[in-house]
C-alpha positions in Angstrom: 104.5 160.1 -38.2 104.2 157.6 -35.3 103.4 159.0 -31.8 104.7 157.1 -28.7 102.6 157.6 -25.6 103.4 156.2 -22.1 100.4 155.8 -19.8 100.3 154.9 -16.2 97.1 152.9 -15.6 95.0 153.9 -12.6 94.0 151.2 -10.1 90.5 151.2 -11.5 91.7 150.9 -15.1 90.8 147.6 -16.8 93.2 144.8 -16.7 95.1 143.2 -19.6 93.5 142.8 -23.0 91.6 146.1 -22.7 92.1 148.1 -25.9 91.3 151.6 -27.1 91.6 152.8 -30.7 91.1 156.3 -31.9 93.0 159.4 -32.9 95.3 161.9 -31.2 95.7 165.5 -32.3 99.2 166.8 -32.4 99.7 170.4 -33.5 96.3 170.3 -35.3 97.2 167.1 -37.2 95.3 163.9 -36.3 97.3 160.7 -35.8 96.1 157.2 -35.2 96.2 156.0 -31.6 96.0 152.5 -30.3 96.3 151.8 -26.6 96.6 148.3 -25.3 96.8 147.8 -21.5 99.2 145.0 -20.7 100.5 145.4 -17.2 99.2 145.2 -13.7 98.2 142.6 -11.2 94.7 141.3 -10.8 92.9 142.5 -7.7 91.8 139.9 -5.2 88.9 140.2 -2.9 89.2 137.2 -0.5 85.9 135.2 -0.4 84.8 131.7 -1.4 81.3 131.9 -2.8 78.5 129.8 -4.1 75.1 130.6 -5.6 72.6 131.9 -3.2 69.0 130.5 -3.4 66.7 131.9 -6.0 69.4 133.8 -7.9 69.6 136.3 -5.0 73.3 136.9 -5.1 76.7 135.2 -4.3 76.5 133.5 -0.9 79.8 133.8 1.0 80.9 130.4 2.3 84.3 131.5 3.6 86.4 134.6 4.0 90.2 134.7 3.8 91.5 136.2 7.1 93.0 139.6 6.6 91.6 139.9 3.1 89.8 143.0 1.8 86.5 141.2 2.3 87.5 140.4 5.9 88.5 144.0 6.6 85.2 145.2 5.1 83.3 143.1 7.7 82.0 140.5 5.2 81.4 137.2 6.9 80.3 133.6 5.9 76.5 133.6 5.4 76.5 137.1 3.9 75.2 137.4 0.3 76.9 139.8 -2.1 74.2 141.5 -4.2 76.3 144.2 -5.9 80.0 144.5 -6.7 81.6 147.6 -8.3 78.2 148.8 -9.3 77.1 145.6 -11.0 74.1 143.7 -9.7 75.1 140.2 -8.7 72.6 137.3 -8.9 75.0 134.3 -8.6 78.6 133.4 -7.7 79.8 133.4 -11.3 78.6 136.9 -11.8 80.5 138.1 -8.8 83.7 136.4 -10.1 83.2 137.8 -13.6 82.8 141.3 -12.1 86.4 141.3 -11.0 88.4 138.5 -12.5 90.7 139.9 -15.2 89.0 143.2 -14.9 90.0 145.0 -11.7 93.6 145.7 -10.6 95.1 145.5 -7.2 94.6 148.9 -5.6 91.1 149.4 -7.1 88.6 150.7 -4.7 85.1 149.2 -5.3 81.8 149.4 -3.5 80.4 146.0 -2.4 76.8 145.7 -1.2 75.9 142.6 0.8 73.0 141.2 2.7 73.3 139.8 6.2 71.5 136.6 7.2 69.1 138.8 9.3 68.1 140.7 6.2 70.1 143.9 6.9 71.9 145.4 3.9 75.4 147.0 4.1 77.7 148.6 1.6 81.5 148.8 2.1 84.3 150.4 0.0 86.9 147.6 -0.5 90.5 148.1 -1.8 91.6 145.0 -3.8 95.0 143.5 -3.2 97.5 141.5 -5.4 98.1 138.7 -2.8 96.2 137.1 0.0 
């Protein structure tokens, strides 16, 4: 007997191509369950980045005005060292931490280092358009 389940993905749910397979118990009877996440808009952060020296993070070279990064106080010259709990050692890693993974509306912690050596962490809400 097939079981149809409708799910509303939370903002922090993975983006498209995420898949879960398992079972669902209905009245004590186990039924196969496959969930494929197919909808949602990719979350955008709003920085242009390049590799920081010595694999020390993602160097911010530009910030889109009004973007989540701008609202969080991130500025050119800052170095992103952690994004959504993942250590970032280069620009590619920072991009991979969100591209195709995080949805618009997701709230993620971002840790960045200022040029003077100070370290800050901000909660950033990703958007679907910049």
